[in-house]
C-alpha positions in Angstrom: 96.6 40.7 57.1 96.3 40.5 54.0 95.5 36.6 54.2 92.6 37.4 56.5 91.1 39.7 54.6 91.4 37.5 51.3 89.5 34.8 53.6 86.9 37.2 54.3 86.1 37.9 50.6 86.0 34.3 50.2 83.4 34.3 52.5 81.5 37.0 51.4 81.4 36.1 47.6 80.2 32.6 48.7 77.3 33.7 50.6 76.6 35.8 48.1 76.4 33.2 45.7 74.2 31.2 48.1 71.8 33.8 48.2 71.6 34.1 44.3 71.2 30.1 44.4 68.6 30.4 47.1 66.9 32.9 45.6 67.4 31.1 41.8 65.6 28.0 43.8 62.7 30.3 45.6 61.8 31.6 41.8 62.4 27.8 40.5 59.9 27.2 42.9 57.4 29.8 42.6 57.4 29.1 39.0 57.0 25.2 39.8 53.9 26.2 42.5 52.7 28.3 39.5 52.7 25.3 37.0 51.5 22.7 39.5 48.2 25.1 40.4 47.7 25.3 36.2 47.9 21.7 36.0 45.8 21.2 39.3 43.0 24.2 37.5 43.4 22.3 34.3 43.0 18.8 35.6 39.9 20.2 37.8 37.8 22.0 35.3 38.7 18.3 32.6 37.1 16.2 35.6 34.4 18.7 36.0 33.3 18.4 32.6 34.0 14.5 32.3 32.1 14.0 35.2 28.9 16.6 33.7 29.7 14.9 30.0 28.9 11.5 32.3 26.0 12.5 34.4 24.4 14.0 30.7 25.1 10.7 29.2 24.3 8.8 31.9 20.8 11.1 32.2 20.2 10.4 28.7 20.1 6.6 29.0 18.3 6.4 31.8 15.7 8.6 30.1 15.8 6.2 26.7 14.9 3.3 29.6 12.2 5.2 30.7 10.7 6.0 27.8 7.2 4.7 27.8 6.8 4.3 23.9 10.6 2.0 24.2 9.3 -1.5 24.6 5.8 -1.2 22.7 5.2 -3.8 20.2 4.7 -3.1 17.1 1.2 -3.9 15.4 0.9 -4.8 11.4 -1.9 -2.4 10.1 -3.1 -3.6 6.8 -4.8 -0.6 4.2 -5.5 -0.3 0.5 -4.7 2.7 -1.4 -6.2 3.5 -4.8 -3.6 5.4 -7.4 -5.6 7.6 -9.6 -4.5 9.0 -12.6 -6.2 6.6 -15.6 -4.8 4.3 -15.3 -6.4 3.1 -12.0 -4.7 0.9 -9.6 -5.1 -0.7 -6.1 -2.3 -0.8 -3.6 -2.6 -3.1 -1.0 0.0 -1.9 1.9 1.1 -2.7 5.1 2.5 -0.6 8.2 3.6 -1.8 11.7 2.9 1.1 14.1 3.4 1.2 17.9 0.5 0.6 19.6 0.2 3.9 22.2 2.4 6.0 20.3 2.1 7.9 17.1 5.3 6.0 15.4 5.1 4.2 12.3 7.7 2.3 10.0 7.9 3.5 6.4 4.6 1.9 3.9 4.9 -1.3 2.2 3.6 -2.3 -0.8 2.4 -6.1 -0.5 0.2 -6.5 -3.7 -1.1 -4.6 -6.0 -4.1 -4.4 -9.1 -4.6 -3.2 -12.3 -8.1 -1.9 -12.4 -8.9 -0.9 -15.0 -8.0 -1.4 -19.2 -5.2 1.3 -19.5 -3.4 0.4 -16.5 -3.7 -3.3 -17.9 -2.2 -1.9 -21.2 0.4 0.3 -19.9 1.7 -2.1 -17.0 1.1 -5.1 -18.7 5.1 -5.6 -18.5 5.9 -4.0 -15.4 6.2 -5.5 -12.1 5.3 -2.3 -9.6 7.1 -4.1 -6.4 9.9 -6.0 -8.0 12.6 -3.8 -7.2 11.4 -2.1 -4.1 8.0 -2.3 -2.2 8.4 1.0 -0.5 5.4 2.8 -1.2 6.9 6.1 -2.3 8.7 4.2 -4.4 5.8 2.6 -6.2 4.4 6.0 -6.4 7.8 7.4 -8.7 7.7 4.1 -10.5 4.1 4.4 -11.8 4.4 8.3 -12.5 7.2 7.3 -14.0 5.8 4.5 -16.5 2.8 6.5 -16.9 4.3 9.7 -18.5 6.3 7.8 -20.9 3.5 6.6 -22.3 2.2 10.3 -22.8 -0.1 10.3 -20.1 0.3 13.8 -17.6 0.8 12.8 -14.4 0.3 15.9 -12.6 -3.1 15.0 -11.1 -2.0 11.9 -9.5 -4.8 11.0 -6.5 -4.2 8.8 -3.9 -7.4 7.4 -2.2 -6.5 5.5 1.0 -8.1 4.2 4.1 -4.8 5.0 6.5 -5.0 8.5 7.8 -1.3 8.3 8.5 -0.6 8.2 4.8 -1.0 12.0 3.9 1.2 13.2 6.1 3.7 10.4 5.2 3.2 11.5 1.6 3.4 14.9 2.4 6.7 14.2 4.9 8.8 12.3 2.2 7.3 13.3 -1.7 8.1 16.7 -1.5 11.5 15.4 -1.0 11.6 12.5 -3.7 12.9 13.8 -7.1 9.7 13.3 -9.3 7.8 16.3 -11.6 4.3 14.9 -10.0 2.1 16.8 -7.3 -0.9 14.9 -5.4 -4.1 15.6 -4.1 -4.5 13.2 -0.7 -8.1 11.8 0.3 -8.2 9.8 3.3 -11.0 7.8 4.1 -9.9 7.1 8.0 -12.7 6.5 9.6 -12.6 2.4 9.8 -16.4 2.6 11.5 -17.6 5.3 8.8 -16.4 1.9 6.3 -17.9 -0.9 8.5 -21.3 1.0 8.5 -21.1 1.6 4.7 -20.5 -2.6 4.3 -23.1 -3.6 6.6 -25.1 -0.9 3.9 -23.6 -3.0 0.8 -24.8 -6.4 2.5 -28.1 -5.1 3.4 -28.6 -3.9 -0.4 -27.7 -7.2 -2.3 -30.7 -9.2 -3.6 -31.6 -12.3 -2.2 -29.3 -15.5 -3.0 -26.5 -12.7 -4.0 -23.1 -13.1 -2.3 -19.9 -10.9 -2.9 -16.6 -11.4 -1.7 -14.5 -8.9 1.0 -13.0 -7.3 -1.7 -16.3 -6.7 -4.0 -18.0 -5.4 -0.9 -15.5 -2.9 0.6 -15.2 -1.9 -3.5 -18.5 -1.0 -3.6 -18.3 0.9 0.0 -15.4 2.7 -0.9 -17.5 4.2 -4.0 -20.0 5.7 -1.5 -17.7 6.5 1.2 -15.9 8.8 -1.9 -19.3 10.0 -2.7 -19.9 11.6 0.7 -15.8 13.1 0.6 -15.8 16.9 0.0 -11.9 16.2 -0.9 -12.7 14.7 -3.5 -14.9 17.0 -5.4 -13.9 20.3 -6.8 -15.0 23.5 -4.2 -15.7 25.7 -7.4 -16.1 29.6 -7.0 -15.0 30.7 -3.4 -13.2 27.6 -2.6 -9.7 26.7 -3.3 -10.5 27.5 -7.4 -10.2 30.7 -7.6 -11.0 31.3 -11.5 -14.0 29.6 -13.6 -11.4 28.0 -15.9 -9.7 26.5 -12.9 -12.8 25.2 -11.7 -14.1 24.4 -15.2 -10.4 22.3 -15.2 -11.2 20.4 -12.2 -14.7 19.3 -12.9 -13.2 17.9 -16.2 -10.1 16.2 -14.9 -12.7 13.9 -12.6 -15.1 13.5 -15.1 -11.8 11.8 -16.9 -11.3 10.4 -14.5 -14.1 8.1 -13.3 -15.5 7.8 -16.9 -13.2 4.8 -17.6 -13.5 3.3 -14.7 -17.6 3.4 -15.2 -17.3 2.3 -18.8 -15.1 -0.7 -17.6 -17.5 -1.8 -14.5 -20.1 -1.8 -17.9 -17.8 -3.5 -20.5 -17.1 -6.3 -17.1 -21.3 -6.8 -17.4 -21.2 -7.1 -21.0 -18.1 -9.4 -21.4 -20.1 -11.6 -18.1 -23.5 -11.5 -20.0 -21.6 -13.0 -22.9 -20.1 -15.6 -21.5 -23.6 -17.1 -19.3 -24.6 -16.9 -23.0 -21.9 -19.2 -24.4 -22.2 -21.3 -21.1 -26.3 -22.1 -21.5 -25.1 -23.3 -25.8 -22.2 -25.3 -24.0 -25.8 -26.6 -21.9 -28.0 -27.2 -24.8 -24.9 -29.2 -27.1 -25.0 -31.4 -23.5 -29.0 -31.8 -23.4 -28.7 -32.8 -26.8 -26.4 -35.7 -25.9 -28.1 -37.2 -23.7 -30.9 -37.2 -25.9 -29.3 -39.0 -28.3 -28.0 -41.5 -26.0 -31.4 -42.0 -24.3 -32.7 -42.8 -28.2 -29.9 -45.0 -28.2 -31.3 -46.7 -25.2 -34.3 -47.1 -26.3 -34.1 -48.3 -30.2 -30.9 -49.9 -30.1 -30.2 -53.9 -28.9 -28.4 -54.9 -26.7 -25.1 -56.1 -27.9 -21.9 -57.5 -25.8 -18.6 -57.8 -26.6 -15.1 -58.4 -25.3 -12.6 -55.6 -24.9 -10.8 -56.4 -28.1 -14.1 -56.6 -30.0 -14.7 -60.1 -30.2 -18.1 -62.2 -29.6 -18.8 -62.2 -26.1 -18.6 -65.8 -24.6 -19.2 -66.0 -20.9 -16.4 -63.8 -20.1 -16.4 -60.2 -18.9 -18.2 -58.2 -21.6 -18.9 -54.7 -22.9 -22.4 -53.8 -24.1 -23.2 -50.5 -25.9 -26.4 -50.2 -23.5 -23.7 -49.5 -20.7 -21.6 -47.0 -22.2 -24.8 -44.7 -23.3 -25.5 -45.0 -20.1 -22.0 -43.7 -18.3 -22.3 -41.3 -21.4 -25.5 -40.2 -20.2 -24.0 -39.8 -16.8 -20.7 -37.7 -17.9 -23.4 -35.1 -20.0 -25.2 -34.4 -17.0 -22.0 -33.9 -14.6 -21.0 -31.5 -17.5 -24.0 -30.2 -16.9 -24.4 -29.3 -13.1 -20.5 -27.8 -13.7 -21.9 -25.3 -16.5 -24.9 -24.7 -14.0 -23.0 -24.0 -11.2 -20.4 -21.9 -13.5 -23.8 -19.8 -15.0 -24.9 -19.0 -11.1 -21.2 -17.6 -10.1 -21.4 -15.4 -13.3 -24.4 -14.1 -12.3 -23.5 -13.4 -8.7 -20.8 -11.4 -10.0 -23.0 -9.8 -12.5 -25.2 -8.5 -10.2 -22.8 -7.2 -7.8 -20.8 -5.3 -10.5 -24.2 -3.8 -11.3 -24.2 -2.5 -7.6 -20.7 -1.3 -8.3 -21.9 0.3 -11.7 -24.8 2.1 -9.8 -22.5 3.4 -7.0 -19.3 4.1 -9.5 -22.1 6.4 -12.1 -23.3 8.3 -9.1 -20.0 9.4 -8.7 -19.6 10.5 -12.1 -22.7 12.6 -12.5 -21.6 14.5 -9.4 -19.2 15.9 -11.9 -21.2 15.6 -15.0 -24.2 17.7 -12.9 -21.6 20.2 -12.2 -20.3 21.1 -15.8 -23.6 21.8 -16.3 -23.8 24.4 -13.9 -20.6 26.3 -15.2 -21.2 29.2 -17.8 
């Protein structure tokens, strides 16, 4: 009986233990199921996010491919800008822009010209595009050199034939660590400029020709006269006080007076050059007369190259030498006459340029008389 009871008790204990093990396994299984559920949910969320990211990237990629400007050809555009502080510097620059969109690359200065004596004096040892030919870098270099020479660069003006330059300088220039401020006048209407160039051509005297560069220069003066952006607006405009108005007018006079004087000096120098060339022509004409007199008065003499008398061999004569000398003198006279003609032509063109520059200066000289 006791043994049977023991067997029964062992059975009950084993049953309880199995029950506990089963319950533990059930708990473990439930925990594993929870973990699996978490993992499945996490994997699902991650998969959704990956799909969303992939869709976004793919969609963006498709948008780039569908961008109508993506395959647009870049077109080179050539423009001119005049940087005015006194010195006066002309910058020839180019910009590559897409054909239909508004996208343009950074303007690049391809060449420059020192326009007046002050510029030639200050920048004689400076290459403006040696280190960098980016437009803004060139502006900074100009400013630094000008200020180092003792000229205040606070009133830098940029006169340009590209509308986009104004926005470009506004956008980029304000971020530059420089001391200058500027105003931008833009001669952006190419049709208007072309009309002015035609007007210049019609005003040239008979027989006078101007280069494209000269015609553009004269047309530029005409165009500046027509632009209110290059004139002081006075009281009631953006200049609130009489002092500010007077200062603006004086600054303009200081800007244009040296330009006018430079053109006048150029004309005076050219006319002096014509006089000097005419003196040379007179000297050659005197030489011709001398050789002609010798031909008429000296007897024919012949000799060998070594100076001995001629005895039927190849001979040289004094008359032949005089004739060759006359031809040489005539050739020099023809060359000098052609040179004089070219100088006279340029003088006539410069006079037209002077007339337009003087008109521009007179605008501010007359304004100054009205300020009381």
